[in-house]
LUMSEMAR-876803 format. One line per 4 residues: number of its first residue (from 1); for each residue x negated, y negated, z negated of N, C-alpha, C. Coordinates in pm, 1 decimal. Layout:
NUM) X,Y,Z,X,Y,Z,X,Y,Z ~ ...
***
This chain:
1) -82.6,119.7,0.0,0.0,0.0,0.0,-86.8,-125.8,0.0 ~ -191.7,-124.3,-86.0,-281.7,-238.8,-93.8,-355.1,-259.1,38.7 ~ -392.6,-149.2,102.0,-461.7,-156.8,230.8,-371.8,-221.6,336.8 ~ -244.1,-183.1,339.6,-150.5,-241.4,435.2,-132.7,-390.2,409.0
5) -127.7,-429.0,284.6,-111.1,-570.0,250.7,-232.6,-651.5,295.3 ~ -353.6,-593.9,279.0,-472.9,-667.7,319.4,-475.9,-686.3,471.1 ~ -429.1,-586.6,547.9,-421.1,-603.8,692.6,-319.6,-711.9,727.8 ~ -207.6,-713.5,656.4,-105.9,-815.2,681.1,-160.0,-953.6,651.4
9) -234.5,-968.8,542.3,-292.7,-1098.0,506.9,-394.6,-1139.5,612.0 ~ -477.4,-1044.2,656.8,-575.7,-1075.5,761.4,-505.4,-1120.8,888.8 ~ -395.4,-1055.8,922.6,-319.7,-1093.4,1042.9,-263.5,-1232.7,1031.7 ~ -211.5,-1266.7,915.1,-157.9,-1401.0,894.0,-269.4,-1503.7,904.5
13) -386.5,-1472.9,847.9,-499.8,-1565.7,856.4,-542.2,-1585.7,1001.1 ~ -545.4,-1479.0,1081.2,-582.7,-1491.2,1221.6,-482.4,-1575.4,1298.7 ~ -354.6,-1555.7,1270.0,-250.9,-1634.6,1336.4,-266.6,-1781.7,1299.4 ~ -296.1,-1808.9,1173.1,-312.8,-1946.8,1128.3,-433.7,-2012.6,1194.4
17) -538.4,-1936.4,1223.9,-658.3,-1991.1,1284.9,-646.1,-2008.9,1435.4 ~ -560.8,-1931.4,1501.4,-552.2,-1931.7,1647.8,-527.2,-2070.1,1706.9 ~ -429.7,-2149.1,1658.4,-407.1,-2279.3,1719.7,-528.9,-2370.8,1710.4 ~ -608.4,-2358.0,1604.4,-725.8,-2441.9,1588.3,-828.2,-2413.9,1696.5
21) -838.8,-2288.0,1740.3,-938.0,-2254.4,1841.9,-896.6,-2303.1,1980.1 ~ -767.8,-2321.8,2003.9,-718.9,-2368.7,2133.2,-713.9,-2521.2,2138.1 ~ -689.9,-2584.9,2027.0,-670.5,-2729.3,2021.0,-784.4,-2810.4,2082.5 ~ -913.9,-2778.9,2060.7,-1019.1,-2862.9,2118.0,-1012.4,-2875.3,2269.9
25) -982.5,-2768.9,2342.6,-976.0,-2776.9,2489.0,-865.0,-2870.8,2532.9 ~ -748.2,-2860.2,2467.8,-637.4,-2948.2,2502.9,-668.5,-3092.4,2466.7 ~ -732.5,-3113.8,2353.0,-765.4,-3248.3,2309.8,-866.2,-3313.5,2403.1 ~ -953.6,-3235.7,2463.8,-1054.5,-3288.9,2554.6,-997.6,-3313.1,2694.6
29) -873.6,-3279.4,2717.8,-811.4,-3302.0,2847.6,-845.1,-3196.4,2951.1 ~ -908.0,-3087.1,2912.8,-946.8,-2983.8,3006.9,-841.3,-2878.5,3028.3 ~ -736.4,-2881.0,2949.0,-633.4,-2778.4,2960.5,-563.9,-2787.6,3095.5 ~ -527.4,-2672.7,3148.3,-458.2,-2668.1,3277.2,-315.6,-2621.5,3253.3
33) -229.4,-2717.0,3222.9,-88.7,-2689.0,3200.1,-11.5,-2750.9,3315.7 ~ 59.7,-2668.8,3390.1,138.8,-2716.6,3503.5,261.2,-2627.8,3518.1 ~ 361.2,-2677.3,3591.2,483.9,-2600.5,3610.6,548.1,-2635.8,3743.7 ~ 626.9,-2543.2,3793.6,706.5,-2564.9,3914.4,833.8,-2483.1,3899.3
37) 940.0,-2528.7,3961.9,1064.2,-2451.6,3961.3,1139.4,-2479.5,4090.3 ~ 1226.2,-2387.0,4124.4,1305.6,-2401.1,4246.7,1430.2,-2314.1,4235.2 ~ 1538.6,-2356.6,4298.1,1656.4,-2269.8,4303.1,1630.3,-2154.4,4399.4 ~ 1695.3,-2043.6,4371.6,1689.8,-1928.9,4462.9,1833.0,-1881.1,4478.7
41) 1885.8,-1885.1,4597.7,2024.6,-1845.7,4623.0,2027.9,-1735.4,4727.6 ~ 1990.0,-1614.2,4688.2,1984.6,-1504.7,4784.5,2121.5,-1448.8,4823.5 ~ 2222.5,-1480.3,4743.6,2357.5,-1429.1,4767.7,2454.0,-1546.7,4755.1 ~ 2542.6,-1559.5,4851.0,2640.3,-1668.6,4846.8,2717.1,-1666.4,4714.2
45) 2720.0,-1781.8,4650.0,2794.2,-1795.0,4525.0,2718.0,-1749.5,4400.4 ~ 2596.7,-1697.6,4416.5,2516.1,-1655.8,4299.9,2387.8,-1737.7,4299.7 ~ 2365.0,-1806.0,4189.6,2251.9,-1896.4,4181.7,2149.5,-1847.0,4080.1 ~ 2025.5,-1853.8,4119.7,1914.0,-1812.4,4035.2,1812.7,-1925.9,4033.1
49) 1720.9,-1918.8,3939.7,1616.1,-2020.0,3929.7,1482.1,-1949.0,3918.3 ~ 1385.1,-1994.9,3996.3,1249.6,-1941.6,3985.0,1164.6,-2046.7,3915.2 ~ 1076.1,-1999.2,3830.5,987.8,-2088.0,3755.8,847.4,-2029.8,3758.8 ~ 748.4,-2118.2,3757.9,609.4,-2075.3,3750.2,535.8,-2172.0,3658.5
53) 449.1,-2117.7,3575.7,375.8,-2196.5,3476.9,229.1,-2157.3,3476.6 ~ 143.8,-2251.7,3440.2,3.2,-2219.2,3415.0,-31.9,-2267.2,3275.0 ~ -123.8,-2196.6,3213.4,-171.3,-2233.2,3080.7,-313.4,-2181.3,3067.6 ~ -405.3,-2267.6,3026.5,-542.5,-2223.9,3005.4,-632.5,-2339.0,2968.9
57) -751.7,-2308.8,2921.8,-845.7,-2414.1,2884.2,-897.4,-2491.8,3005.5 ~ -888.9,-2432.2,3123.9,-921.0,-2498.2,3250.9,-839.2,-2427.7,3358.4 ~ -832.5,-2485.4,3476.2,-753.3,-2422.3,3582.8,-817.1,-2293.9,3633.3 ~ -948.7,-2282.4,3625.5,-1013.9,-2158.9,3670.3,-1001.3,-2046.9,3567.6
61) -963.2,-2081.0,3445.1,-946.3,-1980.4,3339.8,-800.0,-1964.5,3297.1 ~ -710.1,-2024.5,3370.9,-568.1,-2021.9,3334.6,-503.4,-1886.6,3363.7 ~ -390.3,-1867.3,3299.3,-300.0,-1756.2,3327.9,-175.4,-1819.0,3387.5 ~ -122.8,-1758.2,3493.4,0.4,-1807.4,3554.2,111.9,-1706.2,3529.0
65) 230.9,-1759.4,3511.2,348.1,-1676.7,3482.3,459.2,-1712.9,3579.0 ~ 525.0,-1612.7,3633.4,639.3,-1630.0,3722.0,762.3,-1574.1,3650.5 ~ 873.5,-1648.9,3655.7,998.4,-1605.9,3592.4,1111.6,-1625.8,3692.3 ~ 1199.0,-1527.8,3703.4,1322.5,-1543.0,3780.9,1435.8,-1533.5,3679.9
69) 1521.5,-1635.8,3678.9,1632.0,-1642.6,3582.2,1767.6,-1638.7,3650.9 ~ 1862.2,-1575.7,3583.8,2001.7,-1577.5,3628.6,2059.1,-1715.7,3598.0 ~ 2177.2,-1744.0,3648.5,2238.3,-1876.0,3628.8,2263.9,-1906.9,3481.1 ~ 2276.6,-1803.2,3397.9,2297.2,-1826.6,3254.2,2165.9,-1845.0,3177.9
73) 2052.8,-1841.7,3249.6,1922.5,-1861.9,3187.1,1849.9,-1734.1,3149.5 ~ 1917.0,-1620.5,3160.2,1854.3,-1492.9,3124.9,1739.2,-1462.4,3219.9 ~ 1622.7,-1425.9,3163.6,1508.2,-1387.6,3245.4,1532.3,-1248.7,3303.3 ~ 1530.5,-1238.4,3437.0,1551.9,-1111.1,3504.8,1420.0,-1045.9,3545.4
77) 1318.1,-1129.0,3570.6,1187.2,-1077.0,3610.9,1080.2,-1171.1,3558.5 ~ 974.0,-1114.3,3503.6,860.5,-1193.0,3454.0,732.9,-1120.8,3494.7 ~ 636.7,-1197.6,3545.5,506.1,-1142.5,3578.8,402.5,-1247.8,3543.1 ~ 288.8,-1205.2,3492.3,180.7,-1297.3,3455.8,46.9,-1234.7,3491.4
81) -49.5,-1321.2,3526.1,-183.3,-1272.5,3561.5,-284.1,-1385.9,3548.7 ~ -410.8,-1351.8,3526.1,-516.2,-1453.4,3531.1,-529.3,-1504.9,3675.0 ~ -554.9,-1634.8,3692.2,-563.4,-1691.5,3827.0,-673.5,-1625.7,3909.4 ~ -776.7,-1576.2,3846.1,-887.1,-1512.3,3919.1,-843.0,-1384.9,3990.2
85) -724.7,-1331.3,3956.6,-675.2,-1208.4,4017.4,-574.4,-1233.3,4129.7 ~ -542.4,-1360.4,4156.6,-439.0,-1392.1,4255.4,-494.4,-1482.0,4365.7 ~ -483.6,-1435.5,4488.7,-535.6,-1508.0,4603.6,-486.7,-1653.1,4607.1 ~ -362.7,-1676.2,4575.3,-301.5,-1808.4,4581.7,-372.1,-1910.7,4492.8
89) -437.9,-1865.4,4387.6,-492.3,-1957.1,4287.7,-645.6,-1962.4,4281.0 ~ -713.8,-1882.6,4358.3,-859.4,-1871.9,4348.3,-930.8,-2005.7,4366.1 ~ -885.0,-2089.5,4456.5,-951.3,-2217.5,4484.9,-901.5,-2332.4,4397.7 ~ -806.9,-2308.2,4308.8,-747.8,-2414.6,4227.5,-846.8,-2461.4,4120.5
93) -870.8,-2592.9,4118.1,-963.8,-2650.6,4019.9,-900.4,-2758.8,3933.5 ~ -793.5,-2823.6,3983.8,-732.7,-2935.6,3911.2,-585.2,-2906.5,3881.5 ~ -528.4,-2986.5,3791.0,-385.8,-2970.1,3758.4,-297.8,-3000.0,3879.2 ~ -334.8,-3098.9,3959.6,-255.3,-3131.0,4079.6,-257.6,-3013.6,4177.8
97) -374.4,-2953.6,4197.6,-383.9,-2835.4,4284.2,-302.8,-2720.2,4225.6 ~ -306.1,-2706.4,4092.7,-230.4,-2599.0,4027.2,-81.0,-2618.3,4049.5 ~ -32.9,-2740.9,4034.0,110.1,-2766.9,4053.8,152.2,-2728.7,4196.2 ~ 70.7,-2762.8,4296.1,102.1,-2726.1,4436.1,98.6,-2574.6,4454.9
101) -2.0,-2509.7,4396.8,-14.3,-2363.7,4411.1,102.8,-2292.5,4344.6 ~ 147.0,-2341.9,4230.5,262.9,-2281.1,4163.3,387.9,-2294.0,4249.3 ~ 406.6,-2411.1,4309.1,522.7,-2432.4,4396.6,517.9,-2337.4,4516.5 ~ 400.2,-2323.5,4577.2,384.6,-2230.9,4690.3,409.4,-2086.9,4647.7
105) 366.4,-2051.1,4526.8,379.4,-1913.7,4475.8,525.6,-1870.5,4470.0 ~ 614.2,-1962.2,4433.3,755.0,-1924.0,4418.8,838.6,-1954.7,4542.5 ~ 778.3,-2016.9,4644.1,854.4,-2043.9,4766.6,881.9,-1912.2,4838.2 ~ 992.1,-1904.5,4904.5,1031.8,-1781.4,4972.0,1023.4,-1798.0,5123.6
109) 901.1,-1810.2,5173.0,878.3,-1827.6,5316.4,820.6,-1700.9,5379.5 ~ 830.7,-1590.3,5309.9,779.3,-1463.3,5360.7,875.2,-1403.7,5462.5 ~ 839.0,-1290.2,5515.5,919.2,-1230.2,5621.6,1036.9,-1146.6,5573.6 ~ 1037.4,-1099.5,5449.4,1146.1,-1013.5,5399.8,1247.7,-1095.3,5321.7
113) 1373.0,-1088.3,5361.7,1481.6,-1154.1,5288.6,1568.7,-1051.2,5215.1 ~ 1573.1,-928.8,5270.1,1650.9,-823.4,5205.1,1581.0,-689.5,5226.3 ~ 1624.7,-590.4,5150.0,1564.5,-457.6,5162.0,1586.4,-399.0,5300.9 ~ 1689.1,-444.9,5371.9,1714.7,-395.0,5507.3,1600.7,-429.5,5602.9
117) 1523.2,-532.8,5570.3,1414.2,-576.0,5657.1,1282.7,-502.6,5629.3 ~ 1280.3,-418.0,5527.2,1159.8,-339.6,5498.8,1138.7,-238.6,5611.4 ~ 1014.5,-198.7,5636.4,990.4,-103.4,5745.5,1054.2,32.8,5717.9 ~ 1100.9,96.6,5822.6,1161.2,230.3,5810.4,1056.0,332.2,5769.1
121) 1102.1,436.4,5702.7,1014.9,547.8,5662.5,1059.4,668.8,5743.9 ~ 992.8,696.4,5854.4,1034.0,806.6,5943.1,1028.7,942.5,5872.0 ~ 1120.2,1030.7,5910.4,1118.1,1168.1,5857.7,984.6,1232.4,5888.0 ~ 931.3,1301.2,5788.7,805.5,1371.8,5804.9,681.6,1285.9,5782.2
125) 698.0,1155.7,5773.9,583.2,1066.8,5750.6,553.6,1058.7,5600.7 ~ 430.4,1027.7,5567.2,390.9,1017.2,5427.2,435.2,886.6,5362.5 ~ 461.9,784.8,5443.7,501.6,653.5,5392.6,574.0,577.9,5503.6 ~ 628.2,459.4,5471.5,694.8,381.2,5576.2,599.7,351.6,5691.5
129) 658.4,327.4,5807.6,579.9,297.3,5927.2,487.8,179.9,5898.7 ~ 360.7,200.6,5922.3,262.6,95.8,5894.0,236.2,14.7,6019.0 ~ 221.4,-110.5,5999.6,180.9,-199.5,6107.2,53.9,-268.3,6062.8 ~ 39.9,-390.8,6104.5,-77.9,-468.6,6066.1,-79.8,-494.6,5915.5
133) 40.0,-508.3,5854.7,53.2,-534.7,5711.9,139.8,-425.2,5649.1 ~ 82.0,-311.7,5611.4,161.4,-199.1,5560.5,237.9,-231.1,5432.2 ~ 352.4,-167.7,5417.2,433.6,-178.6,5296.3,424.3,-45.9,5223.1 ~ 395.3,-52.5,5093.1,382.0,67.6,5010.2,491.4,68.0,4904.0
137) 583.8,165.8,4908.8,688.9,173.4,4807.0,628.6,194.4,4668.1 ~ 703.7,154.4,4569.2,661.7,170.6,4430.0,634.9,318.8,4401.7 ~ 536.4,346.5,4318.2,497.3,484.1,4285.0,619.8,564.4,4240.2 ~ 628.5,685.7,4286.3,738.1,774.3,4249.4,860.5,763.4,4338.6
141) 857.9,671.9,4434.5,971.4,656.0,4525.6,954.3,751.8,4642.8 ~ 1053.5,839.3,4662.7,1046.7,930.4,4776.7,1117.7,867.1,4896.5 ~ 1109.1,933.8,5010.6,1165.4,879.3,5133.3,1315.7,854.3,5122.1 ~ 1391.2,951.3,5068.0,1536.8,935.4,5059.5,1574.5,815.9,4971.0
145) 1508.0,801.6,4857.6,1536.4,687.8,4768.6,1503.4,555.7,4837.8 ~ 1390.5,553.4,4905.9,1347.8,432.6,4976.2,1449.7,394.4,5084.0 ~ 1493.3,491.7,5161.8,1589.9,462.7,5267.4,1725.4,419.7,5209.6 ~ 1762.3,469.9,5092.2,1884.7,423.4,5025.5,1870.5,277.2,4983.8
149) 1752.4,241.0,4935.2,1726.2,101.4,4897.5,1736.9,12.1,5021.3 ~ 1680.1,56.2,5132.6,1688.7,-22.7,5256.1,1834.8,-38.7,5298.9 ~ 1911.9,69.8,5290.6,2052.3,66.8,5334.2,2138.5,-22.6,5244.2 ~ 2098.2,-42.5,5119.2,2177.1,-122.7,5025.4,2171.0,-272.7,5055.2
153) 2076.0,-313.7,5137.8,2063.6,-453.8,5179.9,2054.3,-549.8,5061.0 ~ 1978.1,-512.3,4960.3,1960.9,-596.4,4841.7,1870.4,-715.1,4873.8 ~ 1898.6,-832.9,4816.8,1808.8,-947.1,4835.4,1670.9,-916.5,4777.3 ~ 1567.3,-970.8,4842.2,1429.8,-951.7,4795.6,1367.3,-1085.0,4756.7
157) 1288.2,-1080.9,4650.8,1202.5,-1192.5,4613.1,1061.1,-1138.0,4620.5 ~ 978.1,-1194.2,4707.1,840.9,-1145.9,4723.9,743.2,-1257.4,4687.4 ~ 631.6,-1220.0,4625.4,531.7,-1318.1,4581.9,393.8,-1252.6,4578.8 ~ 290.1,-1333.8,4593.9,152.8,-1284.1,4588.6,127.7,-1229.4,4449.1
161) 78.7,-1106.1,4444.3,55.9,-1040.8,4315.4,-87.3,-992.4,4298.8 ~ -172.7,-1024.6,4392.9,-312.0,-982.0,4385.6,-394.5,-1056.9,4488.8 ~ -509.4,-1002.7,4519.8,-596.8,-1066.3,4617.4,-557.5,-1031.2,4761.2 ~ -489.3,-918.5,4779.4,-454.7,-875.5,4914.8,-315.5,-813.5,4922.5
165) -223.9,-857.1,4833.9,-91.1,-795.7,4837.0,16.6,-887.6,4781.7 ~ 138.8,-853.3,4821.1,257.6,-926.1,4780.7,356.8,-826.0,4722.3 ~ 406.0,-852.5,4600.9,506.7,-766.5,4538.2,644.9,-807.4,4586.9 ~ 732.5,-709.4,4607.5,870.3,-736.8,4648.1,964.9,-678.2,4543.2
169) 1050.7,-765.4,4490.3,1143.5,-731.2,4383.7,1285.3,-739.2,4439.4 ~ 1362.8,-633.2,4422.2,1499.9,-630.7,4474.3,1599.3,-671.5,4367.0 ~ 1701.6,-745.1,4408.5,1810.4,-787.5,4320.5,1931.3,-699.0,4348.5 ~ 1970.2,-618.8,4250.4,2084.1,-527.9,4269.1,2215.5,-602.2,4245.6
173) 2325.3,-539.6,4282.7,2457.8,-599.9,4266.1,2491.3,-629.5,4120.9 ~ 2433.6,-551.6,4027.5,2461.6,-574.2,3885.7,2367.5,-678.1,3823.3 ~ 2285.0,-743.8,3906.0,2199.2,-851.2,3857.9,2065.2,-807.7,3803.2 ~ 2030.8,-682.2,3816.3,1900.8,-633.8,3770.2,1798.6,-651.5,3881.6
177) 1672.0,-669.0,3843.3,1565.2,-680.6,3941.5,1467.0,-566.8,3920.4 ~ 1427.9,-503.3,4032.5,1339.4,-387.4,4028.7,1233.3,-401.5,4136.8 ~ 1109.9,-368.7,4100.8,1002.8,-373.5,4199.9,1022.4,-260.1,4299.4 ~ 1028.4,-295.7,4427.8,1049.4,-198.5,4533.7,915.5,-149.0,4588.0
181) 818.5,-238.7,4594.5,689.2,-201.5,4646.6,601.1,-321.4,4672.9 ~ 494.4,-296.0,4749.0,391.9,-396.4,4773.8,358.2,-397.9,4922.2 ~ 349.7,-517.1,4977.3,302.2,-531.0,5115.1,158.2,-580.3,5108.8 ~ 70.7,-514.3,5182.0,-67.7,-558.9,5184.0,-88.1,-656.4,5299.3
185) -189.2,-737.9,5283.4,-228.5,-828.2,5391.2,-380.1,-842.6,5384.3 ~ -440.3,-876.4,5497.8,-587.2,-883.6,5500.2,-637.7,-987.2,5401.4 ~ -745.0,-952.7,5331.6,-801.8,-1044.2,5231.8,-924.4,-1112.3,5279.8
***
């Protein structure tokens, strides 16, 4: 019991010290805090909001977070990563550049608008038909499940999720969001 209490006290002390270690960077003006948001209306009459944030002692050391919210504010999808892992943010050095990169990150100017636009997965093939930019279904997805997802014509939200790939998240009729897969692109 005493041992558990000492761990709890140590944890409280660490939590109390944490803000002090972050405060100097923010006080010196080096912190990279930026945000962007945009409406997303993939289905007539249903409104969603996309948000992106950065936080870090500098823009090259920041973490960025993407959130997709339902009209009632409920978070349906959240993803976060260090900027060094995302192609969109590698060259970002200033807060102004970060704000632009965040806005671009959540813009929906990609080629897929719905699951119906994903490449077909031919019978007998190991994966969907590959072109210059192959699409890889989420691990554990078989051909029949993938083709059912394509037939459902669910809206897609796609965003850069690495140095050479874009994640695609499907919005189901019940308002849930599920990762369908990843499209690669040359890096």
